N, C-alpha and C positions, 0 to 999 in steps of 0.2 A: 322675607322672601329669600334673601341670600343664605340665611341659615338653613332654610328648607332645601334650597338647591345644593348646599354643601352636604347635607345629610343624604340626599338622594344620590349624589355622586359617590359617596362612601358606600352606599348600598350596592350600587352598580359595580363598584370595584370589588367588593368582598362578598357578593351575593352567592357565589358557588361554594362557600366554605362549609355549609351545612353538611353534616355526615349523611351518607346515603344509606340510611337505615329506616325501618318502619314501613308502613303501608304506603302504596302509591295509587293515585287515581289517574287514569288516562281518559281524557274527556274529548269527545269529538264535537266540533262545531261545523255545521253544514254550510254549503254555499247557496246561491240563489235557486229559486223555483223547486226546492226539495220539499216534499211532503214530510210530515213527521215520521211516517212509516219508512220512507226512504232513508231518513236520518238514522233510524234504528238499524236498518239493514247495513248501512255503512259502519255503524258502531260494532255490529256483530262481526262483520268482515275484519275489522281492525282487531277485535278481541281474539278471533281465531288464529291470527298470525303472530301474536306476541307471546314470548316466553320470558320468564324472569332469569336474569343472570346474577342477580344480587340477593334475591329472597325467593320464598316459595311462591308458585303461581297463585295460591290462595290469598297472597298479600297484595295482589293487583285487583283493583276494582275499576269498572268501566262506567262512564257517564255520557249521556247525550245532553249537551246544552243547545237546545233547539233554536235555530235562527228562522223564525216564522216567515213563510213566503207570502208576499202580497200580489203574486202574479208576475209574469215576466217583465212587463213594462215598468211597473213600480219598482221591482227589485233592481232592474237595470238602472233606473233613475237614482236609486240609493248608491249604486256603485260610483256614479259620477260625483254625487255629493261627497261621499267618503274620500274619493280621490282628491277632491279639492280641499277637504278638511286636512288631510295629511300634508298637502302642499303648503297650506297656510300655516300649519303648526311648524313645519320645517323652516318656513320664512321667518316666523316670529322667533324661533329658537336661535337661528343664526344672527338675527338682529340683536337679541338679548345678549348673546355671547360677545358680539362686537362691542356692545356698550360696557360689558364687564371687563373686556380686555382694553377698553379705551381706544377702540379703533373707529375710523370713520365708516359710515354705512357703505361707501363705495370701495372700501378696502377688501381684499381677498382674505379669507380665513379658512384654514384646513381643518376639516372635522372628521376625516376618515379614520377608521379603526387603526390604532397604533399611533395616531397623532397626539400631541400633548393636550389638545383641546377636546378630545373625543368624549371623555367621561362627562365633562361639564355640558357639552352639547347634548348628549343623550339625556341628561337630567332636565335641561330646559325643554327638550323635545317632549319628554314624558309629561312635564307640567302643562305645557300648552295643549298637547293632544287631549289629555284628560279634561282640561278646562273647557275646551271647545265642545267636546262630545257630551260630557256629563252635565255641564251647566247649560247645554242647549244654546250655545252662542253662535250657531252656524250662520244665522241671518246677520247678527250684529257684526260678525267678523267679515261679512261680505265674501264668503268663500265660494259662493256659487251664484252667478248673476242671473242665469236663465232658469227661473223656477219652474218652468213648464217643460223641462227636458224629457223627451220621449214620452209625452203624455202624463208625466208625473208632477204633481203639485209639490213644490219645494217644502212647504210647511209639513205636509204629510210625510214626506221622506225624512225630514228632520226629526219629527216626532217618532217615527218608526225606528230610526237609527238610535236615538237616545233611549227609547224604551227597551230595545233589544240589548243594547250595550249594558244598561243598568241591570237588566235581568241576568245576563251572563256574569257580570261582575259580582252580584250577590251570590250566585251559585258557586263561583270560584272561591270567594271568601269563605263561604260555608264549608266547602271541602277542606280548605286550609286549616280550619279550626278543629277538624276531627282528630281523634287519637291524642287528645290533650295538646293540640296545636303542634303536632309533629307530622301530620299528613303531607306528603309531597304530591304535587299536581303537575301533570304534563298535558298541555292543551294541544290538540291536533286539529287545527282548522283546515277546511278545504275551501279554495276559491274566495268568495266574499267573506267567509268566516275569518279569514286572515285580517281583514279590516277591523272586525269586532275584537278579535283577540289581541291585536296590537294596542287598541284603545284600552281594553280591560287591563292588560299587563302594565300599561303606562299608569293607569289609575292606582293600581296596587303598589307599584314601585314608588309612586309619588306620595301615597297616603297611608300605606301599610307596609313599610319597608322590611320589617321582620318577616312578615308572611311572604313577601316577594322572594326571599332567599330560598323558599321551597317551591317556587313556581318556575316552569320552563315551557318553551314553545317550540313545536316542530310543525311548521306549516306545510301544506301540500298544495301545489298548483296556485301559488300565491299571486293575487292581484295587488296586494298592498306593497307600495314602494318602500315603506318602512321595514316590512318583513324582509324584503330583498336587500335593503341596506344593511340590516343586521344579520343577514345570512341565516335567518331562522326559518328556513323553508326548503322544500324539495320541489324542483320544477323540471319538467321535461323540455328538451330542446324543441323550440318552435311549436309549443302547445298553441293551437290555433286560437282558442278562446283568449289566451293571454296576449297573443299578437294583436287580436282585434281590440282588446281593451287598451293596449298601449299604442294603438294606431300606427303600427309599423308592421311591415312584412318580413322583417329580419329580426325576430325576437329570440334572444339567446340568454338564458339565465342558468348558469351552472349551479350556483348556490353550493350546497354540500352534497349535491347529487352526483353519483358516480358517472364519470365522463364516458364510460363505455356503453351506456344505455342511451340510445338515440331513438326512442319511440316518438316522436314529434311529428307534426303534420306540416305540410307546406301550404302556402297561400292558395295554390290552384285547387286544393282539395276542400275549399271552404264550403261549397254547397253540400258535398258529401258529408262533411263533419256535422253540419247543422241539421241535416235530415236524418242521418243514420246514427242512433244512439249506441249501436253496437260496434261502431268503428273503433279498432284498437288504438287509434291515434287521437282520440278525442280528449275532452277535458274531464271526463267522468272520474269520480274518485275510485269506485270499485273496479270499473271496467278497464281503466288505464293505469292508475297509480297503485292499485293493489294487484294481486296475482290473478291472471286470467289466461285462458287458453283459446286458441282458434280451432274450431272443429266444424265438421260438416254435419248438419242436422236437417231432418225433413221439414219442408214448409208446405207440402201438400202430399197427396197419396202416392206420388211418383218421384218428385224432384227433391233435391237436397240443396241447401244453401250454406255458404260460409258464414259462421256465426261466432261472435266472441262471447264466451260464457265464463263468469267468475268460477274459480275452481270448485268452491263449495257447492255451487248449484249444478255442476255438470251432470252428476248421476241422476238427480231429480229431473232435470230438464230433458235428458236423453230418454228416460223411461216414460215421462209424460208424453213426449212426441211419438214414441214407439206405440203407445197405447192409442193415441188419437189418430195417427196417420197409418199405422199398421206396418211400418218398416223402420229400419235404421240405416245409417250411411256414415261413411268416414272417408276422408281424403287419404289417398294411398301413402303419402309421406308421413301419416300418423299411424301407419299399420304396425310398426315395430312396437312391441310391448315392453319397452325398456323404461327406465326412470326418466322423467321429463321435469327439469327445473323450470318453473314458470314465474312470470312477474319479475319484480325487482329483487325478490329474495333477500339474502343477507346484506345486500348493498344498501338497504334502507338504514338511515342513521340510527345510532343508539339513542334511546330516550331516557336519559337519567337512570341508567342501570337496567333498562329493559331493551332487549334486542328483538328485531323481527326474526322469527324462525324461518330458515330456508324452507319454503313451502314446496314440497316435492309430491308430485302425483305419480304414484306407482302403478305400473301396468295399466295405462289408459286403455279402455276397451278390452280388457282381458276377458271379460265375460261374453263378449260378442265378437264373432269372427270378423276381421277387418274386411271391408268392401273396397275394392280398388275402383277408383273413378274410371268410367268409360270415356273414351274420346268422343267428342260430339262430331268430329269430322276426321276421316283418315283415308289415305289412298296408298296402297302397296304397289300400284302400277303392275298388277299381275295379268292384265288383259293384253289384247293385241292392238288396242286403239284407245284414244283418250276418252275417259268417262265424261260425257257431255252433260250428265246430270249434276256434275260437280264443277266442271271447268269449262272455260271457253279459251280458245287460242287468240292471242292478241298480237303476235309477232308475224313475221313473213310466212307465207304459205309453205307448208311442209317443213317448218323449222322445228317441229316437235314430233318425236317418234316414240312409241311405246313397244317394248319387246324385252323378253327375258326377265321380267320383273323390274325393269328400270324405265325411267323416262329420260330421254336424251334430248338436249336442246342445242341446236345449231346456232349460228350467229344471230343474236337479237331474238332468239326464241323465248317466248314467255306465255304462261297461262295464268288465268285468275278466276276467282269465284264470283265476280261481280254479276249480279242478276241471278245467281244460282244459290249461294249460301252466304249469309252474313253472320258475324260473331259479335257478341256483346257480353259484358259482365264486369264485376269488380276486379277480376283477375283472369287473364287469358294466357295460356301456355301453348306455345308451338314447338313441336319437336320434329326433327328430320335427320335423315342420313343422306349426305350428298358430297359431291366433289366437282371442282373445276379442273378438267383434265388436260387442258392445253398448256403450252409453255408459258403463256400469259393467261390469266383467268380472272373472271369477275362473275361469280355465281351467287345468287342472293334470293332472299324472300323479300316481299313487299307487304306491308300491312297498312291498308289505305282507309282513311276516314270516308265512309260512304256518302257523307253530306258535303264535306269541304274539299275532298280530294287530296288533302295533305296526307303524307305517308311517312311511315318509319320503315327503313330498309336496312338489312344486315346480311352478312355472309362472308365470303372469303374472296379477296382480290389482291393482286400484286400491283395494282394501280397506285402510284405514289407510295409503294411499300406499305400499304395499310394492313395487309394480312387480314386477320379476323377483325371485322369492323362493324360499327353501327352508326347510322346518321338519320336525320329526320328533316322534313321540310315544313315550311309554314309555321302554324301554331305549335307543332310538336318539336321544333328545333331543340336539340339537347342543350339544357341551360348550363351544364357543368362539364362540357367538353370543349376542346380548343377549336378554333376556326379552321376550316379545310385549307390545306396548304396549296391547293391548285387554283385558288382564287374564287371558289364557289361561295355563295352567300349562306352557308350553313356550317354547323359544327360537326366534327367527326370524332368518334371514339375509335382509335386504331390500336389494336393489341399486337399487331405484327404476326409473323409466323405463317405467311401464306404457304399452302401446300396443295399438291395435286392428288393427294391421297384421300380416300374416303374418311370422313369424320362424322360423328354424331353431334347434333346441335340442339340447344334448347334456348328459346327466347321466352322470357316471362315478363308480361306486362301486368303490373300491380299498381292500380291508381295512377300516379304520375311517375312511376319508376319503371325502368326497363333493365332487366338483368340478362346478359348474354353469356352462354356457357358452351364449351365444346371439349371433346376428347375423343379418343378412339372408340369409346362407348360412353353412354350417359352415366355409367357407374364409375368411370375413371376420368373425370373432368380435369383438364390440364390448363385451360384458360377460362377466366370469367371476370366479369366486371358489372357494376351497377351504375346507372346514370339517371338523371332526372329529365323527364319530358316536359316540354313547355305547356302541355295540356294533359289532364287526367283522362284515362280511357273510360271512366265510369259514366254510364248513361249514354254512351255513343255506340254506333254500329260501324263495323269494319268488314272489308273483304280481303282475301289473301291472294297473293300472286307469288309465283316462283319462276325462275328462269336464269338466263345468262345475258351478257352484254354483247357488244358488236364483234366484228370479224377478228379483231386482234385479241379478244378475251373470251374465246369459246374453244371447245364445247363445254357444256355443263351437264352433269348426270345426277339424277335423284333416285334413290332407292325407295324411300317412303317418306310420308309426311303425316303428322297427326296434330289435332288441335283439341285442347281441353279448356272449358270455361267454368268459372266459379262465381 
């Protein structure tokens, strides 16, 4: 056993010495609940994005090592068993290392990368992990006590895990024997696939050390703690599925993922993420971790919806919907026909001499004239009185007057759309031109939850020197803004710069995010910030209010206001 461990440690030390020549196989291993067809779609997406930097593209071959689904509940049960297997293997490896070092079981031992014990620890870990999985010792090692987890029989889960792992191991070993035992293999597992690939790599390092020198792993959205420990993964910040699996709401795994990319979801978006497979912040391989674009596509004969489409499917999906629904659509901010870099592009790590090509979509919608989204609600205040089909006055009598294309609000004057118009969507954008024209001012919009009465409000005020500000009450209280300095029980985002001059404003509500922007025009923004709401707007209804505060903070004047929903 000691000789075996020593050999494995030497392999791990020197495993990257093999020359980067000859052909390479890039193999995708899918996660839970994927059909085989979905596995091939992911493999094809992977193949489209890789170019060789070390040899001809024809020297790269692509494989799918399929992780067969047993349905959501059984697959989820497998995750729990596999998590326990890795925990047990780690426990046994540390215990064996302590015995080798003649330490007591209660003694602390350092095994992190760079420590003197790291290579020996990894060798033990490989030995125990492969032993538990491939010798099917899950039950005898007592790695999982509740065999009926989430409706899954433990023996079935154990058998499925062992069968799948052995199947993948044979396929990997077969690849490594190609080209007279010179073929290099890169395994690209997603989600649960990382558990299997870590076990397979452990087996090969422990029992076929020469072949292991030509094997590497680049995991995606890893649930495997060993993959995370070895940094053989790319993960998004706060990937909700990973957070759920880790039973924490603050999941952060940088790995070797570029820090500038922060696609990740927040816990308050859980319902949205589980229901909507097209959410750009979900756990999906193609939709999230590979290149994708957000576009407006028809969902019936009149309306359009915001949809995430993998780049290679965009033209096909757009044409299919055009033929079926008879029209096309596009968000106005996608109207420019310039080059758009999408997805994680060249930031995806290099895979043993193979880099991800920066995937550039040229002239999106070049063949179709862009369609500018129409506001679902607008008022230019061009009449001589308040439009009561849209608004009702809620402040003092005669506190609101309409004249000359403006609405002017005296002290405490306010109007809202409650009982007239409600707004809902995954994303809601409010734009306005307004000014608080007194020596002191407090002119704002209110965006109120029609059911709970909690609201988000924002505008310009010199109250406590807030300037351009945003705040929210109740469930929507901003989670990443400081507490109000006037003693109020809510948080306030205050950008400063209060002015009595007309400015144009944009408030964007997107899931649980609010972005506030203003400038002399919307094309020349000078102040902006994004914060997190305590509750997502998705699936809820809201009404709008505009107006000004009391006698010391008035009057307030509005030129126009518009609302867009997506």
